[in-house]
C-alpha positions in Angstrom: -44.3 -25.0 -19.9 -45.6 -28.5 -18.1 -42.2 -29.0 -16.9 -41.8 -25.8 -15.1 -44.7 -26.6 -12.6 -44.2 -26.3 -8.7 -45.3 -29.6 -7.0 -44.9 -27.7 -3.4 -48.1 -27.2 -1.5 -47.4 -23.3 -1.8 -49.1 -22.7 -5.2 -52.2 -24.1 -6.5 -51.8 -26.9 -8.8 -51.3 -26.2 -12.6 -49.5 -22.9 -11.7 -46.5 -22.1 -13.5 -43.4 -20.4 -12.3 -40.9 -19.2 -15.1 -37.4 -20.3 -14.3 -35.8 -16.2 -15.0 -37.8 -14.3 -12.5 -34.1 -13.4 -11.0 -31.8 -13.9 -13.9 -28.2 -15.1 -13.2 -26.7 -11.6 -14.3 -29.1 -9.9 -11.7 -27.7 -12.5 -8.8 -23.8 -11.6 -9.9 -25.0 -7.6 -10.0 -26.3 -8.2 -6.6 -23.4 -9.6 -4.9 -21.3 -7.3 -6.7 -22.8 -4.2 -5.0 -23.2 -6.3 -1.6 -19.2 -6.7 -1.8 -18.7 -3.3 -2.4 -20.6 -2.2 0.0 -19.2 -4.6 2.6 -15.6 -3.2 1.3 -16.4 0.5 1.8 -17.8 -0.2 5.6 -14.7 -1.6 6.0 -12.7 1.0 4.7 -14.5 3.4 6.8 -14.0 0.9 10.0 -10.5 1.2 9.1 -10.1 4.8 8.8 -11.8 5.4 12.4 -9.4 2.6 13.9 -6.4 4.1 12.2 -7.1 7.9 13.2 -7.2 6.7 17.0 -4.3 4.5 17.3 -2.1 7.2 15.5 0.2 9.2 18.1 1.6 11.8 15.7 -1.9 14.0 16.2 -3.9 14.5 19.4 -7.3 15.0 20.2 -8.6 18.1 18.2 -7.2 16.8 14.9 -8.5 13.7 15.6 -12.0 15.1 16.4 -12.1 16.7 12.8 -11.1 13.8 11.0 -14.0 12.1 12.5 -16.5 14.9 11.7 -15.2 15.2 8.6 -15.3 11.2 7.7 -18.8 11.3 9.0 -20.3 14.4 7.2 -18.2 13.9 4.3 -17.9 10.3 3.8 -16.5 9.8 0.2 -14.4 13.1 0.6 -13.3 12.4 4.0 -12.0 8.8 3.5 -10.2 9.4 0.3 -8.5 12.8 1.6 -7.7 10.8 4.6 -6.1 7.6 3.5 -4.2 10.0 0.7 -3.0 12.5 3.5 -1.8 9.7 6.0 1.6 9.1 5.9 2.9 5.7 5.3 5.4 5.2 8.0 4.7 7.5 11.3 7.4 8.5 13.4 7.2 6.3 16.5 10.7 7.8 18.0 8.9 11.4 18.4 6.7 9.5 21.4 9.9 8.1 23.0 11.9 10.9 25.5 15.6 10.7 25.1 
């Protein structure tokens, strides 16, 4: 254990620090959790942006979707993504 001694001034001389206080697998797990949380926030923000850009439903429907996503986030986001049409008919807004 003599090789694991910290030579900096932060620890008293002779104190030993083990190399496995935070193992590599825990680092991978932490990165996976962090990436999942970032992905979740990106999906939630995408749902809000897409909701307000859509022209096929208006004020009250947009407000209901926002309330649904805020108060029931997992169910709200999944139902929004599933129920959203793949292609929105843009010809409905064009007169003539």
